[in-house]
PAZAPA-4460 file (N, C-alpha, C; in steps of 0.05 Angstrom, whole numbers, plus 32768, in hexadecimal, padded with zeros to 4 digits):
% residues 315
    n_x    n_y    n_z   ca_x   ca_y   ca_z    c_x    c_y    c_z   seq   type   mol
   814D   7C05   8272   8156   7C20   8278   813E   7C32   827D     1      X     A
   813D   7C40   8293   8127   7C52   8299   812B   7C6C   828B     2      X     A
   8115   7C7C   828B   8116   7C96   827D   812B   7CA8   8288     3      X     A
   8131   7CA7   82A2   8144   7CBA   82AD   8161   7CB5   82A5     4      X     A
   8166   7C9D   829A   8181   7C98   828F   8197   7C9D   82A3     5      X     A
   8194   7C94   82BB   81A6   7C9B   82D1   81C2   7C8F   82CD     6      X     A
   81C5   7C7C   82BC   81E0   7C71   82B7   81E7   7C74   8299     7      X     A
   8201   7C74   8292   8208   7C75   8276   81FC   7C5F   8266     8      X     A
   81F4   7C65   824E   81E7   7C51   823D   81FD   7C3E   8232     9      X     A
   81F7   7C25   822F   820C   7C12   8228   820F   7C0E   820A    10      X     A
   8203   7C1F   81FA   8206   7C1C   81DD   8215   7C33   81D0    11      X     A
   8226   7C40   81E0   8236   7C55   81D5   8229   7C71   81D6    12      X     A
   8211   7C73   81DF   8203   7C8C   81E1   81FF   7C94   81FE    13      X     A
   8211   7CA5   8208   8210   7CAC   8224   81F8   7CBF   822A    14      X     A
   81F2   7CC2   8243   81DD   7CD4   824C   81E8   7CEA   825E    15      X     A
   81DD   7D01   825C   81E6   7D18   826D   81CE   7D24   827B    16      X     A
   81D2   7D2F   8293   81BB   7D3B   82A1   81B0   7D52   8290    17      X     A
   8195   7D53   828E   8187   7D66   827E   8180   7D7E   828F    18      X     A
   8194   7D8E   8295   8190   7DA5   82A7   8186   7D9C   82C2    19      X     A
   8173   7DAA   82CD   8168   7DA4   82E7   814F   7D93   82E6    20      X     A
   8149   7D87   82CF   8130   7D78   82CC   8130   7D5D   82DA    21      X     A
   8148   7D53   82E0   814A   7D38   82EB   814A   7D22   82D6    22      X     A
   8146   7D2A   82BD   8148   7D18   82A6   8165   7D17   829C    23      X     A
   816B   7D01   828E   8185   7CFF   8281   8180   7CFA   8263    24      X     A
   8190   7D07   8252   818B   7D05   8235   81A4   7CFE   8226    25      X     A
   81A0   7CF2   820F   81B6   7CEB   81FC   81BE   7D04   81ED    26      X     A
   81D7   7D06   81E4   81DF   7D1E   81D5   81D0   7D22   81BB    27      X     A
   81C6   7D0D   81AF   81B6   7D0F   8197   8199   7D0A   819E    28      X     A
   8188   7D1C   8195   816B   7D18   8197   815F   7D18   817B    29      X     A
   8146   7D11   8179   8139   7D10   815F   8123   7D26   815D    30      X     A
   8125   7D37   8148   8110   7D4B   8143   80FD   7D42   812D    31      X     A
   80E4   7D43   8133   80D0   7D37   8121   80C4   7D4B   810D    32      X     A
   80CE   7D63   810B   80C2   7D76   80F7   80C2   7D6A   80DB    33      X     A
   80D9   7D5E   80D1   80D8   7D54   80B6   80C3   7D3E   80B1    34      X     A
   80BF   7D2C   80C4   80AB   7D17   80C0   808F   7D23   80C1    35      X     A
   808C   7D3A   80CD   8072   7D47   80CE   806C   7D57   80B4    36      X     A
   8080   7D65   80AA   807C   7D76   8093   8082   7D69   8078    37      X     A
   8091   7D53   8078   8096   7D44   8060   8088   7D29   8064    38      X     A
   8074   7D23   8053   8064   7D0B   8057   8076   7CF3   8058    39      X     A
   8075   7CE5   806F   8087   7CCE   8074   8076   7CB6   807D    40      X     A
   807A   7CA0   8071   806B   7C88   8078   8070   7C81   8095    41      X     A
   805A   7C78   80A3   805C   7C71   80BF   8071   7C5B   80C3    42      X     A
   8073   7C48   80B1   8086   7C32   80B4   80A3   7C3D   80B3    43      X     A
   80A8   7C51   80A3   80C3   7C5D   80A2   80C9   7C6C   80BC    44      X     A
   80B5   7C7B   80C6   80B9   7C8A   80DF   80BE   7C76   80F6    45      X     A
   80B0   7C60   80F5   80B4   7C4B   810A   80D1   7C40   8109    46      X     A
   80DB   7C3C   80F1   80F6   7C32   80EE   810A   7C46   80F9    47      X     A
   8106   7C60   80F3   8118   7C74   80FC   8118   7C76   811B    48      X     A
   8100   7C78   8126   80FE   7C7C   8143   8108   7C63   8152    49      X     A
   8102   7C4C   8149   810B   7C34   8157   8129   7C30   8154    50      X     A
   8134   7C38   813D   8152   7C37   8139   815F   7C49   814D    51      X     A
   8155   7C61   8150   8160   7C75   8163   815E   7C6B   8180    52      X     A
   8147   7C62   8188   8143   7C58   81A3   8155   7C40   81A8    53      X     A
   8158   7C2E   8195   8169   7C16   8199   8186   7C1E   819C    54      X     A
   818E   7C35   8191   81AA   7C3E   8193   81AF   7C4F   81AC    55      X     A
   819A   7C54   81BB   819E   7C64   81D4   8196   7C81   81D2    56      X     A
   818C   7C8A   81BB   8182   7CA5   81B8   8168   7CA6   81C8    57      X     A
   8165   7CB9   81DB   814E   7CB8   81ED   813E   7CD2   81EF    58      X     A
   8140   7CE3   81DB   8130   7CFB   81DB   8123   7CFE   81C0    59      X     A
   8108   7D01   81C0   80F8   7D06   81A8   80EA   7D21   81AB    60      X     A
   80EE   7D32   8197   80E2   7D4D   8198   80CD   7D4F   8182    61      X     A
   80B5   7D59   818A   809F   7D5C   8177   8091   7D76   817D    62      X     A
   807A   7D7B   8170   806A   7D93   8175   804E   7D8F   816A    63      X     A
   803B   7D9D   8175   8020   7D9B   816C   801D   7DA4   814F    64      X     A
   802F   7DB5   8145   802D   7DC0   812A   803C   7DAF   8116    65      X     A
   8048   7D98   811E   8057   7D88   810C   8046   7D73   80FE    66      X     A
   802E   7D7A   80F7   801C   7D6B   80E4   801D   7D4D   80E6    67      X     A
   8014   7D42   80FC   8012   7D25   80FF   8029   7D18   810D    68      X     A
   803E   7D27   8114   8055   7D1A   8120   804F   7D0F   813C    69      X     A
   803E   7D1D   814B   8038   7D12   8166   8029   7CF7   8163    70      X     A
   8017   7CF6   8150   8008   7CDD   814C   801A   7CC6   8145    71      X     A
   802D   7CCB   8133   803E   7CB5   8129   8052   7CAC   813F    72      X     A
   805A   7CBF   8150   806B   7CB7   8167   805C   7CA4   8179    73      X     A
   8043   7CAB   8180   8033   7C9A   8190   802E   7C7F   8184    74      X     A
   8029   7C7F   816A   8023   7C65   815C   803B   7C53   815A    75      X     A
   8053   7C5E   8156   806A   7C4E   8150   807B   7C47   8168    76      X     A
   807D   7C59   817C   808F   7C53   8193   8081   7C59   81AD    77      X     A
   8066   7C5C   81AC   8058   7C60   81C5   805C   7C4A   81D9    78      X     A
   8060   7C32   81CF   8065   7C1B   81E1   8081   7C1C   81EE    79      X     A
   8092   7C2E   81E5   80AD   7C31   81F0   80AF   7C4B   81FF    80      X     A
   8099   7C56   8208   8098   7C70   8214   80AC   7C73   822B    81      X     A
   80B0   7C5F   823B   80C2   7C61   8252   80E0   7C65   824A    82      X     A
   80E6   7C62   8230   8102   7C62   8227   810B   7C7D   821D    83      X     A
   80F9   7C91   821B   8101   7CAA   8210   80F5   7CC2   821E    84      X     A
   8103   7CD8   821C   80F9   7CF2   8225   80E9   7CFE   820F    85      X     A
   80D0   7D05   8215   80BE   7D0F   8200   80BA   7D2D   8203    86      X     A
   80C0   7D3C   81EE   80BE   7D59   81ED   80AA   7D61   81D8    87      X     A
   8096   7D71   81DF   8085   7D7C   81CA   8082   7D9A   81CE    88      X     A
   8074   7DA8   81BC   8072   7DC5   81BC   8056   7DCE   81B6    89      X     A
   804F   7DE5   81C0   8033   7DEE   81BD   8032   7E0D   81BE    90      X     A
   801B   7E18   81BA   8016   7E34   81BD   800C   7E42   81A4    91      X     A
   8016   7E3B   818D   800C   7E47   8174   7FF3   7E38   816C    92      X     A
   7FE3   7E45   815B   7FC9   7E3A   8154   7FCC   7E20   8143    93      X     A
   7FBE   7E0B   814B   7FBE   7DF2   813D   7FA1   7DE8   813A    94      X     A
   7F9B   7DD9   8125   7F7F   7DD0   8120   7F73   7DC0   8137    95      X     A
   7F84   7DB1   8145   7F7A   7D9D   8158   7F73   7DA8   8173    96      X     A
   7F76   7DC3   8177   7F71   7DCE   8191   7F65   7DEA   818F    97      X     A
   7F50   7DEE   819F   7F42   7E08   819F   7F51   7E1C   81B1    98      X     A
   7F4D   7E36   81AA   7F59   7E4B   81BA   7F69   7E5E   81AA    99      X     A
   7F6C   7E77   81B3   7F7D   7E8B   81A6   7F9A   7E84   81A9   100      X     A
   7FAB   7E8B   8195   7FC8   7E86   8198   7FD3   7E90   81B2   101      X     A
   7FE2   7E80   81C0   7FF1   7E86   81D9   7FDE   7E8B   81F0   102      X     A
   7FC5   7E83   81ED   7FB2   7E85   8204   7FB4   7E6D   8216   103      X     A
   7FAC   7E70   822F   7FAB   7E59   8241   7F99   7E43   8236   104      X     A
   7F83   7E4B   822A   7F71   7E37   821F   7F7E   7E26   8209   105      X     A
   7F8C   7E33   81F7   7F99   7E24   81E1   7FAF   7E13   81EC   106      X     A
   7FC0   7E1D   81FE   7FD5   7E0C   820A   7FC9   7DF4   8218   107      X     A
   7FB5   7DF8   8228   7FA8   7DE2   8237   7F9D   7DCD   8223   108      X     A
   7F8F   7DD6   820F   7F83   7DC4   81FC   7F98   7DB5   81EB   109      X     A
   7FAE   7DC3   81E4   7FC3   7DB6   81D5   7FD1   7DA1   81E5   110      X     A
   7FD6   7DA7   81FE   7FE3   7D92   8210   7FD1   7D7A   8211   111      X     A
   7FB7   7D7D   8216   7FA5   7D67   8218   7FA4   7D56   81FE   112      X     A
   7FA4   7D64   81E7   7FA3   7D56   81CE   7FBD   7D47   81C9   113      X     A
   7FD4   7D53   81D1   7FEE   7D46   81CE   7FEF   7D2C   81DE   114      X     A
   7FE5   7D2D   81F6   7FE5   7D14   8206   7FD6   7CFE   81F8   115      X     A
   7FC0   7D04   81EB   7FB1   7CEF   81DD   7FC0   7CE6   81C4   116      X     A
   7FCB   7CF8   81B5   7FD8   7CF1   819C   7FF2   7CE2   81A1   117      X     A
   8000   7CE9   81B6   8019   7CDC   81BC   8015   7CC2   81CC   118      X     A
   7FFD   7CBC   81D4   7FF6   7CA4   81E2   8006   7CA1   81FC   119      X     A
   8006   7CB7   820C   8015   7CB7   8224   8005   7CC6   823A   120      X     A
   800C   7CC1   8253   7FFE   7CCE   8269   800D   7CE7   8273   121      X     A
   8025   7CEB   8269   8034   7D03   8271   8049   7D09   825B   122      X     A
   804D   7D22   8256   8062   7D2C   8243   8079   7D37   8254   123      X     A
   8091   7D2E   824F   80A8   7D36   825F   80AD   7D54   825E   124      X     A
   80AC   7D5F   8247   80B2   7D7C   8243   809E   7D87   822F   125      X     A
   8090   7D9D   8236   8080   7DAB   8223   808A   7DC8   8221   126      X     A
   8090   7DD0   8208   809C   7DEA   8203   8088   7DFC   81F5   127      X     A
   8089   7E16   81FC   807B   7E2A   81EC   808B   7E2D   81D2   128      X     A
   807D   7E2D   81BB   8089   7E2A   81A1   808E   7E44   8193   129      X     A
   80A4   7E52   819B   80AF   7E69   818D   809D   7E81   818E   130      X     A
   8090   7E87   81A4   8082   7EA0   81A7   8096   7EB6   81AC   131      X     A
   808E   7ECF   81A9   80A1   7EE5   81AC   80A4   7EEC   81CA   132      X     A
   80B6   7EFE   81CF   80BC   7F05   81EB   80A4   7F12   81F9   133      X     A
   8096   7F23   81EC   807F   7F30   81F8   806A   7F1B   8200   134      X     A
   8065   7F07   81F0   8052   7EF2   81F7   805C   7EE2   820F   135      X     A
   8075   7EDC   820F   8080   7ECE   8227   807D   7EDE   8240   136      X     A
   8083   7EF7   823E   8081   7F08   8256   8065   7F0D   8260   137      X     A
   8052   7F0B   824E   8036   7F0D   8255   802F   7EF8   826A   138      X     A
   803A   7EE0   8266   8038   7ECB   827A   8021   7EB7   8278   139      X     A
   800D   7EBD   8267   7FF6   7EAB   8265   7FFD   7E8F   825B   140      X     A
   800C   7E8E   8246   8013   7E74   823A   8025   7E64   824C   141      X     A
   8039   7E71   8258   804B   7E63   826A   803C   7E5B   8283   142      X     A
   802A   7E6B   828D   801A   7E64   82A4   800A   7E4B   829F   143      X     A
   7FFF   7E48   8286   7FF0   7E30   827F   8001   7E17   8280   144      X     A
   801A   7E1A   8277   802C   7E03   8279   8032   7DFC   8296   145      X     A
   8035   7E10   82A7   8039   7E0B   82C3   8021   7DFC   82CF   146      X     A
   8009   7E04   82C7   7FF1   7DF6   82D0   7FF1   7DD9   82C7   147      X     A
   7FFA   7DD4   82AE   7FFB   7DB9   82A4   8010   7DA9   82B3   148      X     A
   8026   7DB5   82BA   803A   7DA8   82CA   802F   7DA1   82E6   149      X     A
   8022   7DB4   82F2   8017   7DAF   830D   8001   7D99   830C   150      X     A
   7FF4   7D96   82F5   7FDF   7D82   82F2   7FEB   7D66   82EB   151      X     A
   8005   7D65   82E7   8011   7D4B   82E0   800F   7D44   82C3   152      X     A
   8007   7D56   82B2   8005   7D50   8295   8020   7D52   8287   153      X     A
   8031   7D64   8291   804C   7D67   8287   805F   7D67   829F   154      X     A
   8078   7D60   829A   808B   7D60   82B0   8099   7D7B   82B2   155      X     A
   809F   7D87   829B   80AF   7DA0   829B   80A4   7DB3   8286   156      X     A
   80A5   7DCD   828C   809D   7DE1   8279   80B6   7DEE   826D   157      X     A
   80B4   7DF8   8254   80CB   7E05   8248   80C3   7E16   8230   158      X     A
   80D7   7E1E   8221   80D4   7E30   820B   80E6   7E28   81F4   159      X     A
   80DB   7E2A   81DC   80EB   7E26   81C3   80EC   7E40   81B4   160      X     A
   8104   7E4A   81B0   8108   7E63   81A2   8124   7E6D   81A4   161      X     A
   8128   7E86   819D   8144   7E91   819B   8146   7EAD   81A6   162      X     A
   815F   7EB6   81A8   8166   7ED2   81AD   815B   7EDB   81C8   163      X     A
   8151   7EF4   81C9   8148   7F00   81E3   8133   7EEF   81F1   164      X     A
   8120   7EE5   81E1   810A   7ED6   81ED   8114   7EBD   81FB   165      X     A
   8127   7EAF   81EE   8132   7E97   81FA   8143   7E9D   8212   166      X     A
   8152   7EB3   8212   8162   7EBA   8229   814F   7EC1   8241   167      X     A
   813A   7ED0   823B   8126   7ED6   8250   811A   7EBD   825C   168      X     A
   8112   7EAB   824A   8105   7E92   8253   8118   7E82   8264   169      X     A
   8131   7E80   825C   8145   7E70   826A   8149   7E79   8287   170      X     A
   8144   7E93   828B   8147   7E9E   82A6   812E   7E9C   82B7   171      X     A
   8118   7E93   82AB   80FF   7E92   82BA   80FE   7E79   82CC   172      X     A
   80F5   7E7B   82E4   80F6   7E64   82F6   80E4   7E4D   82EE   173      X     A
   80CF   7E52   82DE   80BE   7E3C   82D6   80C6   7E2F   82BC   174      X     A
   80DC   7E38   82B0   80E6   7E2D   8297   80FD   7E1A   829D   175      X     A
   80FA   7E00   8298   810E   7DED   829E   811E   7DE4   8285   176      X     A
   8113   7DEA   826D   811F   7DE0   8255   811D   7DF6   823F   177      X     A
   8132   7DFA   8230   8133   7E0C   8219   813A   7DFC   8200   178      X     A
   812C   7E01   81EA   8134   7DF7   81D0   813C   7E0F   81BF   179      X     A
   8154   7E10   81B6   815E   7E28   81A8   8171   7E21   8192   180      X     A
   8174   7E32   817E   8185   7E2C   8167   81A3   7E2F   816F   181      X     A
   81B2   7E1A   816A   81CF   7E1A   816F   81DC   7E0A   8158   182      X     A
   81EC   7E18   8148   81FB   7E09   8134   8213   7E1A   812B   183      X     A
   8223   7E0F   811A   823C   7E1D   8111   8235   7E35   8101   184      X     A
   821D   7E37   80F6   8214   7E4F   80E7   81FF   7E5F   80F7   185      X     A
   81FA   7E58   810F   81E6   7E65   8120   81F0   7E66   813D   186      X     A
   8200   7E79   8143   820E   7E7A   815D   8205   7E8F   8170   187      X     A
   81F0   7E9E   8169   81E7   7EB4   817A   81DF   7EA9   8196   188      X     A
   81D2   7E93   8197   81C8   7E88   81B0   81DE   7E7C   81C1   189      X     A
   81F5   7E76   81B4   820C   7E6C   81C4   8214   7E82   81D8   190      X     A
   8212   7E9B   81CF   821B   7EB1   81E0   8204   7EBD   81F1   191      X     A
   81EB   7EBC   81E6   81D5   7ECB   81F3   81C4   7EB9   8204   192      X     A
   81C2   7E9F   81FE   81AF   7E8E   820C   81BD   7E78   821D   193      X     A
   81D1   7E6B   8212   81DE   7E55   8220   81E9   7E5E   823B   194      X     A
   81F6   7E75   823E   8200   7E7D   8258   81EA   7E7F   826D   195      X     A
   81D3   7E8A   8266   81BC   7E8C   8278   81B3   7E70   8280   196      X     A
   81B0   7E5E   826C   81A7   7E43   8271   81BA   7E34   8284   197      X     A
   81D4   7E38   8280   81E7   7E2B   8292   81E4   7E36   82AF   198      X     A
   81E1   7E50   82B1   81DF   7E5C   82CB   81C6   7E52   82DA   199      X     A
   81B0   7E4E   82CB   8197   7E46   82D7   8193   7E28   82D7   200      X     A
   81A7   7E19   82CC   81A6   7DFC   82CA   818D   7DF3   82BA   201      X     A
   8189   7E00   82A3   8173   7DF9   8292   817C   7DE5   827D   202      X     A
   816B   7DD1   8277   8170   7DBE   8262   816F   7DCC   8247   203      X     A
   8182   7DC5   8235   8183   7DD2   821B   8183   7DBD   8205   204      X     A
   816F   7DC0   81F3   816E   7DB1   81DA   8178   7DC5   81C4   205      X     A
   818B   7DBD   81B5   8194   7DCD   819E   8184   7DC4   8185   206      X     A
   8175   7DD8   817A   8167   7DD2   8161   8177   7DDB   8149   207      X     A
   8172   7DCF   8132   8181   7DD5   811A   819F   7DD3   811F   208      X     A
   81A9   7DBE   812C   81C5   7DBD   8133   81D8   7DB9   811C   209      X     A
   81CE   7DB2   8104   81E0   7DAF   80ED   81D9   7DC5   80D9   210      X     A
   81CD   7DDB   80E2   81C8   7DF1   80D0   81B8   7DEA   80B7   211      X     A
   81A5   7DD8   80BB   8194   7DCF   80A4   81A4   7DC5   808C   212      X     A
   81BB   7DB9   8092   81CD   7DAE   807C   81D2   7DC3   8067   213      X     A
   81DA   7DDB   8070   81DC   7DF2   805E   81F3   7DF0   804A   214      X     A
   8204   7DDC   804C   821A   7DD8   8039   820F   7DCC   801F   215      X     A
   81F7   7DC1   801F   81EB   7DB5   8007   81DF   7DCB   7FF6   216      X     A
   81DC   7DC4   7FDC   81CF   7DD7   7FC9   81B2   7DD9   7FCF   217      X     A
   81A6   7DF1   7FCC   818A   7DF5   7FD3   8178   7DE3   7FC2   218      X     A
   8180   7DDD   7FAA   8170   7DCC   7F98   816C   7DB0   7FA3   219      X     A
   817D   7DA8   7FB6   817B   7D8D   7FC1   8165   7D8A   7FD5   220      X     A
   8159   7DA0   7FDE   8146   7D9E   7FF4   8129   7D9D   7FEA   221      X     A
   8118   7D8F   7FF9   80FD   7D8C   7FF2   80EC   7DA4   7FFA   222      X     A
   80D6   7DA8   7FEC   80C0   7DBA   7FF3   80C9   7DD5   7FFE   223      X     A
   80C0   7DDB   8017   80C6   7DF5   8023   80E2   7DF7   802E   224      X     A
   80F1   7DE1   802F   810B   7DE2   803D   8120   7DF6   8032   225      X     A
   8120   7DFC   8018   8135   7E0F   800F   8134   7E29   801E   226      X     A
   811C   7E33   8025   811A   7E4C   8033   8124   7E4B   8050   227      X     A
   8123   7E33   805C   812E   7E2F   8076   814D   7E2D   8075   228      X     A
   8157   7E24   805F   8174   7E20   805C   8182   7E39   8052   229      X     A
   8175   7E49   8042   8182   7E60   8034   8192   7E72   8047   230      X     A
   8186   7E7C   805E   8196   7E8E   806E   81AE   7E81   807A   231      X     A
   81AD   7E67   8081   81C4   7E59   808B   81D9   7E56   8075   232      X     A
   81D1   7E51   805D   81E4   7E4E   8047   81F2   7E68   8042   233      X     A
   81E3   7E7E   8043   81EF   7E99   803F   8204   7E9E   8055   234      X     A
   81FE   7E96   806D   8211   7E9A   8083   822B   7E8A   807F   235      X     A
   8227   7E71   8076   823E   7E5F   8072   8250   7E6B   805C   236      X     A
   8244   7E75   8047   8254   7E81   8031   8264   7E99   803C   237      X     A
   8258   7EA9   804D   8266   7EC0   8058   827D   7EB7   806B   238      X     A
   8278   7EA1   8079   828D   7E97   808B   82A5   7E8D   807B   239      X     A
   82A0   7E81   8063   82B6   7E79   8052   82C7   7E62   805C   240      X     A
   82BB   7E50   806B   82CA   7E3A   8077   82C4   7E1F   8069   241      X     A
   82D7   7E0D   806B   82D4   7DF1   8064   82DD   7DE1   807C   242      X     A
   82D8   7DC7   807B   82E2   7DB6   8091   8300   7DB9   8093   243      X     A
   830D   7DB8   807C   832B   7DB9   807B   8335   7DD4   8086   244      X     A
   8327   7DEA   8080   8331   7E04   8089   8330   7E08   80A7   245      X     A
   8320   7DF8   80B5   831F   7DFA   80D2   832E   7DE3   80DF   246      X     A
   833C   7DD3   80CE   834D   7DBE   80D9   833E   7DA5   80E1   247      X     A
   8328   7D9F   80D2   8318   7D88   80D9   8318   7D74   80C2   248      X     A
   831C   7D5B   80C8   831E   7D46   80B3   8303   7D3A   80AB   249      X     A
   82EE   7D3F   80BA   82D4   7D33   80B4   82C4   7D43   80A0   250      X     A
   82AB   7D3A   809B   829A   7D47   8088   8288   7D5C   8095   251      X     A
   8277   7D69   8085   8266   7D7E   8090   8253   7D75   80A6   252      X     A
   8245   7D5F   80A2   8232   7D57   80B7   8240   7D52   80D2   253      X     A
   8257   7D46   80D1   8266   7D41   80EA   826F   7D5B   80F6   254      X     A
   827B   7D6C   80E6   8284   7D86   80F0   826D   7D95   80FE   255      X     A
   8256   7D96   80F0   823F   7DA6   80FA   8235   7D9B   8114   256      X     A
   822F   7D81   8115   8223   7D76   812D   8236   7D77   8145   257      X     A
   824F   7D71   8140   8262   7D71   8156   8268   7D8D   8160   258      X     A
   8266   7DA2   814E   8268   7DBD   8157   8253   7DC3   816C   259      X     A
   823A   7DBD   8165   8224   7DC2   8177   8227   7DB3   8191   260      X     A
   822F   7D9B   8190   8233   7D8B   81A9   824B   7D95   81B9   261      X     A
   825B   7DA6   81AD   8272   7DB1   81BC   826B   7DC9   81CD   262      X     A
   8253   7DD4   81C9   824C   7DED   81D7   8243   7DE8   81F4   263      X     A
   8250   7DF5   8206   824A   7DF1   8223   822C   7DF8   8228   264      X     A
   821E   7DE6   8235   8202   7DEA   823B   81EF   7DDC   8229   265      X     A
   81F8   7DD2   8212   81E7   7DC3   8200   81E7   7DA6   820A   266      X     A
   81CF   7D9B   8210   81CC   7D80   821A   81C5   7D6C   8204   267      X     A
   81B6   7D75   81F0   81AF   7D63   81DB   81AA   7D73   81C2   268      X     A
   81B0   7D68   81AA   81AC   7D75   8191   8198   7D65   8181   269      X     A
   8182   7D71   8178   816D   7D62   816A   8170   7D65   814C   270      X     A
   8170   7D4E   813F   8171   7D4E   8121   815A   7D3D   8117   271      X     A
   814C   7D48   8103   8136   7D39   80F7   813E   7D2E   80DC   272      X     A
   8132   7D18   80D4   8137   7D0C   80BA   811F   7CFA   80B3   273      X     A
   811C   7CF6   8099   8108   7CE2   8090   8116   7CC9   8085   274      X     A
   8130   7CC8   8089   8140   7CB2   807E   814D   7CA2   8095   275      X     A
   8147   7C88   8098   8153   7C78   80AD   8171   7C77   80AB   276      X     A
   817D   7C78   8093   819A   7C77   8090   81A6   7C90   809C   277      X     A
   8199   7CA7   8098   81A4   7CC0   80A4   81A2   7CBF   80C2   278      X     A
   818D   7CB3   80CD   818B   7CB0   80EA   81A2   7CA0   80F5   279      X     A
   81A9   7C8A   80E8   81BF   7C79   80F1   81DA   7C88   80EF   280      X     A
   81DD   7C98   80DA   81F6   7CA7   80D7   81F8   7CBC   80ED   281      X     A
   81E2   7CC9   80F4   81E3   7CDD   8109   81EA   7CD1   8124   282      X     A
   81E1   7CB9   8129   81E8   7CAB   8142   8207   7CA8   8144   283      X     A
   8213   7CA0   812F   8230   7C9C   812F   823F   7CB6   8133   284      X     A
   8235   7CCB   8126   8242   7CE5   8129   8240   7CEF   8146   285      X     A
   8229   7CEC   8152   8225   7CF6   816D   8237   7CE7   8181   286      X     A
   823D   7CCE   817C   824E   7CBF   818E   826A   7CCA   818F   287      X     A
   8272   7CD9   817A   828D   7CE4   817A   8291   7CFC   818C   288      X     A
   827B   7D07   8196   827D   7D1C   81AA   8285   7D37   819F   289      X     A
   828E   7D49   81B0   8295   7D65   81A8   82AD   7D66   8195   290      X     A
   82AF   7D7C   8186   82C6   7D81   8175   82DF   7D86   8186   291      X     A
   82F7   7D82   817B   830F   7D8C   8188   830C   7DAA   818C   292      X     A
   8315   7DB4   81A3   8311   7DD0   81AB   831B   7DE3   8196   293      X     A
   8332   7DDD   818A   833E   7DF0   8177   832D   7DF2   815D   294      X     A
   8320   7DDD   8155   830E   7DDE   813E   82F6   7DEF   8144   295      X     A
   82EA   7DEA   815B   82D3   7DFA   8163   82D9   7E18   8164   296      X     A
   82F1   7E1F   816E   82F8   7E3B   8171   82FC   7E48   8155   297      X     A
   8307   7E39   8142   830A   7E44   8127   82EF   7E4A   811A   298      X     A
   82DB   7E39   8120   82C0   7E3D   8115   82B4   7E56   8123   299      X     A
   82B8   7E59   813C   82AE   7E70   814A   82BB   7E8A   813F   300      X     A
   82D4   7E89   813A   82E2   7EA0   812F   82D8   7EA7   8113   301      X     A
   82D4   7E93   8102   82CA   7E98   80E7   82AE   7EA4   80E8   302      X     A
   829D   7E9C   80FA   8282   7EA7   80FD   8284   7EC4   8105   303      X     A
   8296   7ECB   8118   8299   7EE7   8120   82A4   7EF8   810A   304      X     A
   82B8   7EEE   80FB   82C4   7EFE   80E5   82B0   7F04   80D0   305      X     A
   829D   7EF2   80CB   8289   7EF5   80B6   8272   7F08   80BE   306      X     A
   8273   7F12   80D7   825E   7F24   80E0   8249   7F16   80F0   307      X     A
   824F   7EFE   80FA   823B   7EEE   8108   8231   7EFB   8121   308      X     A
   823F   7F0E   812C   8236   7F1C   8144   821C   7F2B   8140   309      X     A
   8215   7F30   8126   81FC   7F3E   811F   81E7   7F2B   8116   310      X     A
   81ED   7F11   8114   81D9   7EFE   810A   81C9   7EF3   8121   311      X     A
   81AF   7EF5   8120   819E   7EEA   8136   819C   7ECC   8134   312      X     A
   8194   7EBF   814A   818C   7EA3   8148   8173   7EA1   8137   313      X     A
   8172   7E8E   8125   815C   7E8B   8112   8146   7E79   811E   314      X     A
   812D   7E81   811B   8117   7E70   8125   8115   7E57   8113   315      X     A
***
């Protein structure tokens, strides 16, 4: 199977056109932030990545700031490079690249370093990593990505972020891919960003598609994760829903992932894990596809009733 995935995958994981990029992606992608921020043995990462690729998952998302994740991708599945769409992110200050944050110098040096660490000659998508709207509009960082694209170092330029900045980026002619927060507890970008992305035929990766598992107790999370979960958990409590109350027979992980995959314009949802069993479970959930329309609508209504119209997309 070639990277473009021009035909449906024969292992139950179909592929969809990734906006106007010419690439095709599976509904489930893998986000490598957890393996970067939570020390994970290379052998375990290899098991996770190879399990996903064997099942037909064909998008891997990483970033220069994910503390070793680019290196471990190159080391464990670099030999399978033709089987997956590779997405990385740059722009913020990282130890491995010189230059001021969001400068052309830093973007250029980060792209070059990523190519070495990922053991590849081209990165399919390089995203600016959550800079604010003013920085985007200045144009220096995005211009550097365009230069990298023109030089053949990346195939497509894009932006990772939320709210007004993501909507502005999605409308920009040089932005082919957006990564933005979309989940049952984070719906601002469903209304503000996805319509623009659909209009411009931009590829969309949904980040945090299961709301950081906010149904779990905060004490269950490692290290810094409770602070990432807390605002989502507060939103869920205000929404006051359960699977049963919205007419769904499955559990929270299934409800959450399938809600995100139900949103028009979302092409793939990236979930990270350090546990191979969780990776296998996510594969099976993604194969079930979107939620029934009436369940998704009840979740949308609960979000609105709780005041979700005032809740921004969370970085």
